[in-house]
C-alpha positions, 0 to 999 in steps of 0.5 A, a space after each residue: 254730633 254724637 261720639 261713637 266708641 269703637 273697639 272692645 274693652 277686654 283687658 283694657 278696662 279702666 280700673 275702679 322743683 321746676 326752674 324759677 323764672 319770674 313773671 310780672 304784668 307787661 313782660 310779654 307785651 301789653 299788660 291787662 289794663 292796656 289790653 282793656 283800653 285798646 280797641 280791637 275788632 273781633 272777627 267771628 269765624 263760622 266753622 259750621 259754614 263759611 270757614 268750615 273748610 279752614 277748620 284744621 288750619 285755623 285751630 292748629 294755628 290757634 291752639 298752640 303750642 301742642 305736645 307731640 306724640 311720637 307713636 310707635 306701633 307693631 304691624 302684623 308682620 312685625 315691622 315697627 311703625 313710627 309717626 308723630 301726632 300733635 293732636 295729643 295730650 295727657 287726659 287724666 291721672 286716675 287712671 293715667 290716660 293719654 289721647 291722640 288723633 291719628 288721621 286717614 290717608 288721602 284715599 280715606 284709609 286709616 294711617 298705619 298707626 291707627 291700623 296697628 292699634 286696632 289689631 294689637 291694642 298697644 302703642 308707645 308714645 315717645 316724647 320729642 326733644 330738641 335733639 330728636 326733632 329733626 328725626 321725628 320730622 323725617 318719620 312724618 313721611 308717607 311710606 307704603 304700609 309695612 315699611 318702617 320709618 325708623 330705618 330711614 330716619 337712622 333711629 334705633 329701638 329699645 324693648 318696652 316693659 309691658 307692651 310689644 311695640 318697642 320705644 324709640 331709644 333716642 327719645 328722652 321719655 316714653 309712655 307704654 300704653 294699652 288702648 282703652 278705646 277709640 272714639 270716632 267723632 265724624 271724621 275724627 279718630 281719638 285713641 285713648 290709651 292707659 299709660 302702664 309704664 314710663 321709661 325716662 332717662 335717669 338724669 331727668 328724674 329726681 328720686 328725692 322729689 319724685 318729679 321730672 327735672 324740667 330744667 333738663 327736659 327740652 321738649 319741642 312743641 307744635 305751632 302753626 300749620 303747616 311747618 312751625 315748631 317751638 322750643 320750651 326753654 323760655 319759661 316763667 313761674 307764676 304761682 297760684 293764689 292761695 
């Protein structure tokens, strides 16, 4: 199926030390030789046929953990919308881009996030840590268009630097984005954003190394559908071979 880009480029044209956790084979269960010797029966699932209707449940449970984009946008009436999306990731660094997939409501109309981005071409990706996870979950509730999820979740906002939608003040880090474009691939909508600014708590940024202090950054990840999440505090370091 061919991807179709919607929306205009306009002003959004693309321009021409972590903690040490030791790992060794076998720490997490069976090691490689044991896996190679064990006899597994492999199931083939047909996402073009018999299992097509289970594609979401299967993929969202296998491709884990996923980072969460807690997106704030601004509606035409000035109301701030906030919603979480786990079909999300950083897609490149030159230029810095992120992508996420806001779906449709059950009646087929675009969710508020997608509608607002189509109108304003701006959004903020707020990242979710353990302290904000419960509030993030509250903003996943379906509210009438024009009603802000932030108020019901007890959250506050802070002004952004170069885009109009504000960031969530309680979030540990936020990415101010301009929409580069939106791809419509069948029933999927992929919004690609150029990251213009990062707002991050000062305790998380090491000015000497110009890196994030990962040992202090306790984000959560999305796991199996429908209700599972994970912490990211159980990590290990595995250096690349020369």
